[in-house]
C-alpha positions in Angstrom: 0.0 0.0 0.0 1.4 3.4 -1.0 2.1 6.0 1.7 0.8 9.5 1.6 4.0 10.9 0.1 3.9 8.5 -2.7 0.2 9.2 -3.3 0.7 12.9 -3.6 3.7 12.5 -6.0 1.5 10.3 -8.2 -1.5 12.6 -8.1 0.7 15.6 -9.0 2.5 13.8 -11.9 -0.9 12.7 -13.3 -2.4 16.2 -13.1 0.7 17.7 -14.7 0.6 15.2 -17.5 -3.1 16.0 -18.2 -2.3 19.7 -18.4 0.6 19.1 -20.8 -1.9 17.4 -23.2 -3.7 20.7 -23.4 -0.8 23.0 -24.4 -2.3 23.5 -27.9 -4.9 25.7 -26.2 -2.2 28.0 -24.8 -2.6 30.2 -27.9 -6.2 30.8 -27.0 -7.1 33.1 -29.8 -5.9 30.7 -32.4 -7.5 27.7 -30.7 -10.9 29.5 -30.8 -10.7 30.8 -34.3 -12.2 27.7 -35.9 -15.3 27.8 -33.6 -15.8 31.5 -34.4 -15.9 30.8 -38.1 -19.0 28.7 -37.6 -20.9 31.6 -36.1 -23.1 34.0 -38.1 -21.6 37.3 -39.1 -21.0 39.5 -36.1 -22.3 42.5 -38.0 -25.7 40.8 -38.5 -28.8 42.7 -37.4 -30.6 39.5 -36.5 -31.4 39.4 -32.8 -30.7 35.7 -32.7 -27.3 36.1 -34.4 -26.5 38.8 -31.7 -27.6 36.3 -29.1 -25.4 33.6 -30.6 -22.3 35.9 -30.3 -23.2 36.9 -26.7 -23.6 33.3 -25.7 -20.4 32.4 -27.5 -18.5 35.2 -25.7 -19.8 33.9 -22.3 -18.9 30.3 -23.2 -15.4 31.4 -24.4 -14.7 33.4 -21.3 -15.7 30.5 -19.0 -13.5 28.2 -21.0 -10.6 30.6 -20.7 -11.1 31.0 -17.0 -11.2 27.2 -16.5 -7.9 26.9 -18.2 -6.5 29.7 -16.0 -7.7 27.8 -12.9 -6.2 24.5 -14.0 -2.9 26.1 -15.0 -2.5 27.8 -11.6 -3.2 24.5 -9.9 -0.6 22.9 -12.1 2.1 25.5 -11.2 1.3 25.3 -7.5 1.5 21.5 -7.7 5.0 21.8 -9.3 6.0 23.8 -6.2 4.5 21.2 -3.8 6.4 18.5 -5.6 9.6 20.4 -5.2 9.0 21.1 -1.5 8.2 17.4 -1.0 11.3 16.3 -2.6 13.3 19.0 -0.8 11.8 18.0 2.6 10.8 21.6 3.2 7.6 21.5 5.3 7.3 25.3 5.6 7.0 25.8 1.9 5.1 22.6 1.4 2.3 23.6 3.8 2.2 27.2 2.5 1.7 25.9 -1.1 -0.9 23.3 0.0 -2.9 26.2 1.5 -2.6 28.0 -1.8 -3.7 24.9 -3.7 -6.7 24.7 -1.5 -7.7 28.3 -2.0 -7.3 28.1 -5.8 -9.3 24.9 -5.9 -12.0 26.7 -3.9 -12.1 29.4 -6.7 -12.4 26.6 -9.3 -15.3 25.1 -7.5 -17.0 28.5 -7.3 -16.6 29.1 -11.1 -17.9 25.6 -12.1 -20.9 26.1 -9.8 -21.6 29.5 -11.5 -21.2 27.9 -14.9 -23.7 25.2 -14.0 -26.3 27.9 -13.3 -26.0 29.6 -16.7 -28.3 27.4 -18.9 -31.1 27.2 -16.3 -30.9 31.0 -15.7 -31.1 31.8 -19.4 -33.8 29.3 -20.1 -36.1 31.1 -17.7 -35.9 34.4 -19.6 -38.6 35.1 -22.3 -37.2 38.0 -24.3 -33.9 39.2 -25.6 -33.5 42.1 -23.2 -33.8 39.8 -20.2 -31.5 37.3 -21.8 -28.9 40.0 -22.3 -29.3 41.2 -18.7 -28.8 37.6 -17.3 -25.7 37.1 -19.4 -24.3 40.4 -18.3 -24.6 39.2 -14.6 -22.6 36.1 -15.5 -20.0 38.1 -17.4 -19.7 40.4 -14.3 -19.0 37.4 -12.1 -16.2 36.2 -14.4 -14.7 39.7 -14.7 -14.7 39.9 -10.9 -13.0 36.6 -10.6 -10.3 37.5 -13.2 -9.7 41.2 -12.6 -10.7 41.5 -8.9 -8.2 43.1 -6.7 -8.2 45.4 -3.7 -9.0 49.0 -4.5 -5.9 51.2 -4.3 -5.5 54.7 -5.6 -8.8 54.9 -7.5 -8.2 51.6 -9.3 -11.0 50.6 -11.7 -10.7 46.9 -10.9 -13.7 45.3 -9.4 -13.7 44.2 -5.8 -12.4 40.6 -5.5 -14.4 37.8 -4.1 -13.3 36.7 -0.6 -11.9 33.2 -0.3 -14.7 32.4 2.1 -17.2 33.0 -0.8 -15.4 30.2 -2.6 -15.1 27.9 0.4 -18.8 28.0 0.9 -19.3 26.3 -2.5 -16.4 23.9 -2.0 -17.9 22.6 1.3 -20.4 20.4 -0.4 -17.6 18.4 -2.0 -15.1 18.8 0.8 -17.2 18.5 4.1 -14.3 18.8 6.5 -12.7 21.7 4.6 -13.3 24.2 7.5 -11.1 22.1 9.9 -8.4 21.4 7.3 -8.2 25.1 6.2 -8.0 26.3 9.7 -5.0 24.0 10.4 -3.3 25.0 7.2 -3.7 28.7 8.0 -2.3 28.2 11.4 0.9 26.8 9.9 1.1 29.6 7.3 0.4 32.7 9.3 3.2 34.3 11.3 2.1 32.8 14.6 2.8 29.7 16.7 2.0 27.2 13.9 4.6 28.5 11.5 7.0 29.2 14.3 6.9 25.6 15.4 7.8 24.4 11.9 11.4 25.8 12.3 11.9 25.5 16.1 11.3 23.2 19.1 7.9 24.8 19.8 9.0 26.4 23.0 10.0 30.0 23.3 13.7 30.5 24.1 14.7 26.9 24.4 15.3 23.7 22.4 16.7 23.4 18.9 16.1 25.3 15.7 15.5 23.8 12.3 14.4 20.4 13.3 14.5 17.5 10.8 11.5 17.0 8.5 10.6 13.8 10.4 9.6 16.0 13.3 6.6 17.3 11.3 5.3 14.0 9.9 1.8 14.7 11.2 1.6 18.1 9.5 3.0 16.6 6.3 0.4 13.8 6.4 -2.4 16.4 6.7 -1.0 18.4 3.8 -0.6 15.3 1.6 -4.2 14.3 2.2 -5.4 17.8 1.5 -3.4 18.1 -1.7 -4.6 14.7 -3.0 -8.2 15.7 -2.3 -7.7 19.0 -4.1 -6.3 17.5 -7.2 -9.0 14.8 -7.2 -11.7 17.5 -7.1 -9.9 19.6 -9.7 -10.2 16.7 -12.1 -13.9 16.4 -11.3 -14.4 20.1 -11.8 -12.7 20.0 -15.2 -15.0 17.3 -16.3 -18.2 19.0 -15.0 -17.1 22.3 -16.3 -16.5 20.8 -19.7 -19.9 19.2 -19.7 -21.5 22.6 -18.9 -19.5 24.2 -21.7 -20.7 21.7 -24.2 -24.2 22.3 -23.1 -23.8 26.1 -23.4 -22.1 25.7 -26.8 -25.1 23.7 -28.0 -27.2 26.8 -27.4 -24.7 28.8 -29.4 -25.2 26.4 -32.2 -28.9 26.6 -32.1 -28.9 30.4 -32.0 -26.6 30.4 -35.1 -29.3 28.6 -37.1 -31.4 30.4 -39.7 -35.0 30.9 -38.6 -34.4 30.6 -34.9 -35.8 33.3 -32.5 -34.4 34.3 -29.2 -37.5 32.9 -27.5 -37.0 29.5 -29.0 -33.2 29.0 -28.5 -33.6 27.6 -24.9 -37.0 25.9 -25.4 -37.0 22.3 -24.3 -38.4 20.2 -27.2 -40.7 17.3 -26.8 -39.4 13.7 -27.1 -41.2 12.7 -30.3 -39.1 10.0 -32.0 -38.9 7.3 -34.6 -37.8 3.8 -33.7 -37.9 1.7 -30.5 -34.2 1.5 -29.9 -34.0 -2.3 -29.9 -31.5 -2.5 -32.8 -29.4 -0.4 -35.1 -32.2 -0.7 -37.8 -34.8 0.7 -35.3 -32.5 3.1 -33.5 -34.3 6.0 -31.8 -34.2 9.3 -33.7 -35.6 12.4 -32.1 -37.6 14.3 -34.7 -37.5 17.7 -33.1 -33.8 17.8 -32.3 -32.0 20.8 -33.9 -28.4 19.8 -33.2 -26.4 16.8 -32.2 -26.1 18.1 -28.7 -29.8 18.6 -28.3 -30.4 15.0 -29.6 -28.1 13.7 -26.9 -29.8 15.8 -24.2 -33.1 14.4 -25.4 -31.9 10.9 -25.2 -30.9 11.3 -21.5 -34.3 12.8 -20.8 -35.8 9.8 -22.6 -33.9 7.4 -20.3 -35.1 9.3 -17.3 -38.7 9.3 -18.6 -38.5 5.5 -19.2 -36.9 5.0 -15.8 -33.8 3.4 -17.4 -30.5 3.6 -15.4 -27.6 4.8 -17.6 -24.5 2.6 -17.5 -22.4 3.5 -20.5 -22.6 4.9 -24.1 -20.6 3.8 -27.1 -20.4 4.8 -30.8 -21.1 1.8 -33.0 -21.3 3.0 -36.6 -21.5 5.8 -39.1 -23.9 5.1 -42.0 -26.4 6.8 -44.3 -25.6 10.2 -42.8 -26.2 9.1 -39.2 -24.1 8.4 -36.2 -25.3 5.3 -34.4 -24.7 4.9 -30.7 -25.7 2.3 -28.2 -26.5 3.0 -24.5 -26.2 0.3 -22.0 -28.9 0.5 -19.3 -30.0 -1.6 -16.3 -32.6 -3.1 -18.6 -30.4 -3.7 -21.6 -29.0 -1.8 -24.6 -30.8 1.1 -26.3 -29.8 2.3 -29.8 -30.2 5.8 -31.0 -29.0 7.8 -33.9 -28.2 11.4 -34.8 -27.6 13.3 -38.0 -24.0 14.0 -38.9 -24.9 17.1 -40.9 -27.6 19.5 -39.6 -29.5 22.0 -41.6 
């Protein structure tokens, strides 16, 4: 069984490898150019085309901020790895606290992102949609640009780390206790003093060996592993929400759509019974691939089928065929490859 020091090294190396696979996004403007080419002309007078661009800008900014969050976590993790290998508990615990706080901000952002689609779907006209999107833009601007006000700075007031921690608590129930201990060993008080002394004022030895702080290192290891585990989960959930939001961008980019219909939830009218590839379910009201997939998951819920897995099986006759394994057997469905 691996000890906590081995576990944290493994967790950091895996996280850093995942981030290295995404370096192609580092030139963000170039990475997004292809997606922008599929949008309607930005100069269009169409209200729905304008909505598509506003949705896209919100989606793009959330994506950008998610990459910023992950890259910060990666750089802090590099420092933790160095501190661990250098047996430097003072730096190690300080960076673990930093990792915790940045992970808290990531949880806050993903939570805000998860609210976007529902918030927008409740609005019934373009003005209210724009107002709702403006609020979400403001949250992102505050997260990115926020800093303490000095000398008339125009930067927005930053969020407090406690705002972030309130959101993190649902995924990290004992975070209050862990954070309090980390803070005690980072602030210039007894905790940090004891990391470089005997723990008694005016006596004992200074600069004890790292083995004297094994309990503190064990706590930091457990916290860092938990943070990186949650970071992976937030990347997945954030990506899922971005795909969902980008699907609305795609719908708003279609000719003939109106702002009031972009977020409408279509009925589950379909062809086929899903028992084979030949009778795969096809949702007749789906406007995009993403909407067809969303409908299929609603269909599973409606039919009280428990989702197990989903796999692409074939591409034929202009359709993508997939099979979903459920607790009551496989269900086939198909979606168009090209959409009007």
